[in-house]
N, C-alpha and C positions, 0 to 999 in steps of 0.2 A: 501493500501498498503506500503510495507516494504521494505528497502534498504539493500543488500547483503551485508557482511562483516560492519567493524569496521567505522565508520564515529569519533568517539569521539577524540579528537584532530586532529580535517581533516576540514579543510576550502572545502564545499559544492561550488563549483563556478556555479550562475547560469547564461547561456547565451542563445542566439538566434540559434545553428549551426553553421555549418561547410562553408566554401567557397571551389571553387573549387580549386584555386591555391595559398590560405592563408587558414590556422585557424581558420580565422574569417574574416567576411566583415565590424566588427569593431574596433577600431582603442585601442580603449577603452577596450572590451576585450580582444584584446591582450596583450594591456600595461598590463592590470591586470594577467592574465594568465603566460608572461614572468616574472615579479615580483616573481611569486610564481615559476618558475622555479631555479630563478637566486639564492634566498635563500632555495633553498632545503624545503618548506615548502610543507606537505603531502597535496593532495588535490584528490580532483574526480569532474569533472563535472555535469552539467544535463544539457539538452539543452531541451527549452522549451518558450512557449511565455507568463509564466508567470512572473509578475513584482515583484517588492517591495513592501514594503509600501508608498514610494516615486513614484512609477511610473516609476522607471528606471532600466535601466540596464547596465551594468553585477552587482550584486548583490551577497553577501555569508551567509552562515550561518556558524557559529563556535561557538559550542558546545551553543548550541541553543540561541545564540545571533546572530540578524541579521543586515549586515551593507550594505547600497548600495550608491553608488556613486565612481567611479573608486578611487579619491580623498581621500576618508573620509576612503574608505578600505584597504588604501596602510598605512595611517596615524595608524586605528586600530589593524593592524598585526605587525608593528610596535612595539607599544607600548605592546602590548600584548605578544609576541613572544619574546620581549626584542633584535629587527631587526634596527641596522643601515648602511645601504650600503652607507652610507656619512660620517662615526666615519674620514676616514682618509682627507677628502678637507676642504680647509681652509674657511671662512666665505665668501670672495669674490668668492669663486667658489660655493659655496650653492647658491646666488645669482644671478650667473649668469645661474646654471641650472634652480634656478626658473623663470629666463626671457625667458628662451628657451621651458621651458616647457608650460607658457601659451603662446608664439607664435605659438606653435604645436596644441595645442589645443583650443583656442580662437579664430584663426584667418586662419591658413595655412587649418585647418580642413574641414571648410564652404568651401572653392576652392573645395575642392574633394568630398560634397555634392551636388556641382554644376555639376559637371564633369560626376558624375554618374547618376545625379536623373532629371536633366535639361538638359544639352550638349546634343542634339541629338547624335552628331557623337562618341558619348560614351557609351549613358544609354544601348547601346545593350550588352555591356561588362557586367554590373550589371546585365543585364536582363538574363543570362545565372547561373544567380546561384540559380533563380528561378525557382517551376516548370513550365511546360508549360500549355498553356492552355486560353481559356476567362477572365474567372475570375478574375486569374493573370493578365490579364495583364490592366485588369478593376482598379484593382489593385493599380500596377503600375501606370496607370494614375492621380488616386485620389493622390498617394504619391508624384507624381512631383507637384499638383497645394499646399500640404502642405508642401514642402520642399520649393517653391518658396516664400510661406509667410514665412516661417522661415528665409529666410534668407532675404527679404526685411526687416524683424523686426533687426536681425543684424546689416543689412546696407549695409552688399557686396554683398546682390542683387541689388542693386540700382546702379551699376556701368556697365558697359558694359563686353561684353566676354573677349575681350581685357585686359582691366582692371582687371579683376578677374584673370586670367592667367598672367598678370604681377605681378602681389602680390602677388601671388601663386612661383613665380621664384624668385623673390625678395629673400622671404622668406629663400627657401629653398637654395640660393647663401651662405647668410648668417650663414645656418647650416655646410655648405659647407668651409666655409672659417674658422670656427670654429673647424670643427675638424680634416682638414687639414690632415697630415699622421700621425693621432694618431688612437688607434685601437677601445677605446672608446670613451666616450665624456667627463666622468667623471670616474676616479679612472681603477685601471688594469681591473677590471671586468665588470665593469658597473654599474648604479647604478639607484634606479628607477626614472631618470632623461632618462636613456637610453629605459627604459623600454617603456617610453612614447614616446620619439622620435619614436624609432624603430617600436611601434603600428601603428602610420601612415606611416611611411615612405616604411611599406611593402605592406601597401594601395596600393601606387601608384607604388611600381615595381613590383606587381606581380598582381594586380588587375584592374588594369587602362591603359590594352594595347591599345597603339599609342597616349595617351592623353600627353599634354606638359609636366608636371610633371612628365612622366615614360622619355621619352626623352629626359629632362634634368640629370636625375640621371644615363640614359646611356651614357649620355655625358660628359658636361662639369662638371658636378658636379658627376664622375663615383665614387669619393671614399666614397659619402654615398650608393650605391649600395655595394660595397663591403665592406662596413661596414653592411649592412643587411646579407649580406651569412654568415659575421661572426659571427654573433649573432643566425643565422640559425643554425651552426654549434655546437657553443659553449653550446646554451639553447635548441634546437630545435634537435635533433639527431634524432626522430619519425616523423619530418615535413610532411613528404609525407604518412604517418598513419593518421594522423590532417586533412586530407584535401579530398576534394571529387575528385579532378582530373578528369580524362575523364569520371567516370561514372555517369549515365546520371539522375538528381534531379528529383523525381519525386512527393516530398513532403517535406516541410516545418514544423520544421527546419530541414535541413538534418544534419547525423551523419555519417560518413562513418563505417563501421562493421571493422575495423581494427583499429581504435581509442582507444589505451588502457587507457586513461584517464575517460571515461564514468562511471560514477555510474550507476550501473543498478538496475531498478528498475522494482522489481516485479508485475507483474498487470495480469489479467484474462489473456488477452491476451496474455502475454509473455509466460504462464504458458501453454496456450495450446499450442503454438507456439515450447516451448522445447517439451513437453510431442507427439507431432504429428513427431518432428525430431529423438525423442527415438523409438518410433513405425519402422519409417523405417530405425530404424539404422544408424542412421546419427547424428553424436556426436553433440549436439547442439553446441553455440560459447561460448569460456569459460567465466566461471563468472568472471568482472572485479569491484569485489566490494572492494578489499584493494586497500589503498589508495598507491598512486605514490609517489615516491620522486624524484628523482635524476636528476628533469628536466626532465619528458613525461608528459604532460598537456595538457589541453584545452582551448580557449578563447573565450569575448564576448563584447559588448559597450554598453557606454551609449550615443544611438545614439539620433537626437534631439526629440522632440515630434515627428512630421511627420514621420521619418522614422522609430519610434517606432509603430506607426499606422499600415505604410504598414506593416512589420511582421508580425504584430498581425493578421492582416486579412488574411494574405497570408495561413497560413493553413483552416483556413473554406472556404477559395476560392478553395484551391484543391479541396477536397473533394467535391465542392457540384458545381464544374465548367463545367463538362461532364455531370453529369446529367440534368442541365439547358440546355445545347447544345440541346441534345437528346427532351427531353421533348419538345422544341421550335420545332424541324424539324419533329417529331410525329405530333404533333397540326396544323402544317402547311399542313403537305399528308392528313391528316382526312377530313382539312378542305376542302383539291380540290375532296376530295372522295366523300363528302356531297356534292359539287356543281355540279359534274361531272355527277353522280350516281341516283340524286334524282331520282324517279320514277312519275310519275302525270298523270293519267287518262286525265287530264283535254291538255296534250299536246299531246295526241293521238284525240283528238278530236277536236282540233284547227289545227292538220296536216290537216285534212279532208276538213276543211271549203276555201273561197277565201284568197290569199296571202296577200292582203291589209288587210286583219281581221285579220287572225296570226300576221303581225307586229303591225297592232295596239294594239293587246291583249298584245304582249310581250313589248309595250312599256311602256301600262299600270302599268306591275307587275315589271319594273325597276324602275320605276317614285314612285312606291308604292301609285299609288291613284287607290281610286276605282273606278271600271269596273262595265258595266250592258252588257246585254245583249239585245238584240233586241225582243221584245215580237213578239211569234210566231200565228198563227191561229188557233183555234179552241175553246175547249172550257176554258171561263174565270177564273175559279176558277183554273183549273189546270196548265194553262199557267201562274198563278200568283204565284201558287206554283213552279213552275219549275222556272221562272224567282227567285226570292227568294233563293232557294236554288243555282242557278246558280252565283246571285250576294255573296252571304256567301260564297262560291267556292273559287271566285276569291277575294276576299278582307281579309279571310284567311291565304291566301296560301305566301301575301309579309311578314305576320306576324310570318310564320313558320319559314320562309329564316330568318328573321332580328333577330330571337330567337338565328339560329344559328351562327349568326356573332356573335351574342353578347357575345354567348356562347364561338366562337374561343376567340374571346377578350380576355377572362374571363383568357382563358387556356395558352394561349400568356403571 
């Protein structure tokens, strides 16, 4: 597998796909990608389920060096590329910025997880960002249990629903009060602290409709929503190209064809697709191998382990979901056919017998007990042979039926 275009001195950002109305469901991916845009750092995005050696997403590759966790990614690039967005900040401002970053990433973030994974009133909005199908529904159900355990371990999950949203409100109001009428939280154009805050606020503002957090941003704390719009305008001029919008999501991870930040990976499948497009005189999608600088890129996040597992299972669930349902339906129809169409000579013989005897024989077959027939008058050897044959026939029939039932269960 080879990458088109130069990748030297280019950050390769690994993440897990685009969302419907924001470039990523992950605040941490949004944080890293926004930072790359703020610093005009050349980068390309790779969307997939592959995790870093630490088992985290997002992670980057830079000239063969691998770094995971959004905090260490930014620290690494600041040193490697001699970047300092906080050079004009005082020590006091830096300390306040660090405190706000911890508030957002270590506290407010967990209210987002609760709303979109546990609270039934808002989980449907999160579900729209994933492919439809029974297997994905099952994956979501499993993910909910994992998130609940993570919330309990963190501590916030031990509170009531109202208490959790009260925590969210207090944090959001603190951010709103500090921002005031300023354009950015720190500096004239923002710093990596702004990238972190924007990453989470964007999830509330664009991907959690009707939630208490979104209502607060559109109400008493509207200056935060205005802040998000400024960040979009300044650093995400291609926002609409980096979201799925109203396009149906049929695979995971989801990536729009219009996304200019994607690093095109050449595979056998992509070669066949390009060849087919050429044969049909249809121009294949433009190669997007060259690094994008001037703030046009793409993001993910280092979710909790629970959310990462949910995403990792998504692709496999999407591929196998419909096949599993079809196999189940096919098995059921075959079983019904076996039960209704199974021909036996014995049924014809029983039809000619007395109603009482037919009822008695049917009861014996259903309960899978051995049945015997009355001995008929005549030659004793022939009578015994016929009786043995009849007894063997009636005892074997339930076994055949039982075998079909067992096979049916295995198919299910």
